[in-house]
C-alpha positions as CSV (number, residue, x, y, z in Angstrom):
1,X,-49.2,45.4,97.8
2,X,-45.9,45.9,95.8
3,X,-46.5,42.5,94.2
4,X,-50.0,43.4,93.0
5,X,-48.7,46.8,91.7
6,X,-45.8,45.0,89.9
7,X,-48.3,42.6,88.3
8,X,-50.6,45.4,87.2
9,X,-47.7,47.2,85.6
10,X,-46.5,44.0,83.9
11,X,-50.0,43.3,82.6
12,X,-50.3,46.9,81.3
13,X,-47.0,46.4,79.5
14,X,-48.1,43.1,78.0
15,X,-51.4,44.7,76.8
16,X,-49.5,47.5,75.1
17,X,-47.2,45.0,73.4
18,X,-50.2,43.0,72.2
19,X,-51.8,46.2,70.9
20,X,-48.6,47.2,69.1
21,X,-48.3,43.7,67.6
22,X,-51.9,43.8,66.4
23,X,-51.4,47.2,64.9
24,X,-48.3,46.1,63.1
25,X,-50.1,43.0,61.7
26,X,-52.9,45.2,60.5
27,X,-50.4,47.5,58.7
28,X,-48.6,44.5,57.3
29,X,-51.8,43.0,55.9
30,X,-52.7,46.2,54.1
31,X,-49.2,46.0,52.4
32,X,-50.1,42.7,50.6
33,X,-49.8,39.0,51.2
34,X,-47.8,37.8,54.2
35,X,-45.7,34.7,53.8
36,X,-45.4,32.2,56.7
37,X,-42.6,29.6,56.4
38,X,-43.0,26.6,58.7
39,X,-40.3,23.9,59.3
40,X,-41.7,20.4,59.2
41,X,-39.5,17.7,60.8
42,X,-38.7,18.6,64.3
43,X,-40.9,21.7,64.6
44,X,-44.4,21.0,63.3
45,X,-44.0,17.4,64.1
46,X,-41.6,15.4,66.2
47,X,-38.1,14.8,64.8
48,X,-38.1,11.4,63.2
49,X,-35.1,9.1,62.5
50,X,-35.8,9.3,58.8
51,X,-37.8,12.0,56.9
52,X,-40.4,9.6,55.6
53,X,-41.2,8.6,59.1
54,X,-42.2,12.1,60.2
55,X,-45.9,12.4,60.7
56,X,-47.9,15.6,61.2
57,X,-50.3,15.4,64.2
58,X,-54.0,15.8,63.3
59,X,-54.4,19.0,65.4
60,X,-51.3,20.6,63.8
61,X,-52.6,19.6,60.4
62,X,-56.0,21.3,61.1
63,X,-54.2,24.5,62.4
64,X,-51.9,24.7,59.3
65,X,-54.9,24.1,57.0
66,X,-56.8,27.0,58.7
67,X,-53.8,29.2,58.4
68,X,-53.5,28.3,54.7
69,X,-57.1,29.4,54.2
70,X,-56.5,32.8,55.8
71,X,-56.9,35.7,53.4
72,X,-53.6,37.5,52.7
73,X,-51.5,34.7,54.2
74,X,-49.4,32.4,52.1
75,X,-48.2,29.3,53.9
76,X,-45.3,27.1,52.9
77,X,-43.9,24.1,54.8
78,X,-40.2,23.4,54.4
79,X,-37.4,21.2,55.8
80,X,-33.7,21.5,56.2
81,X,-33.2,17.8,56.0
82,X,-32.2,16.1,52.8
83,X,-34.0,12.9,51.7
84,X,-31.1,10.6,52.7
85,X,-30.7,11.7,56.3
């Protein structure tokens, strides 16, 4: 019984967090465009030995494309690696 009660309390807290996050996102969208910076090599795709060998998986490419088409969202992909490493 205590385990069930603890789970219900945890789920209620998670629901409140989700609602708070959604409300914050709605407020933020009304303020203007939102920027989303995504790291490429080692985050969006597996870390490659050389930058030119890093390949974005097709599913990730579709997801990033969908994000880029989202109204009020500006998407940029960046990397911390230089071209010689």
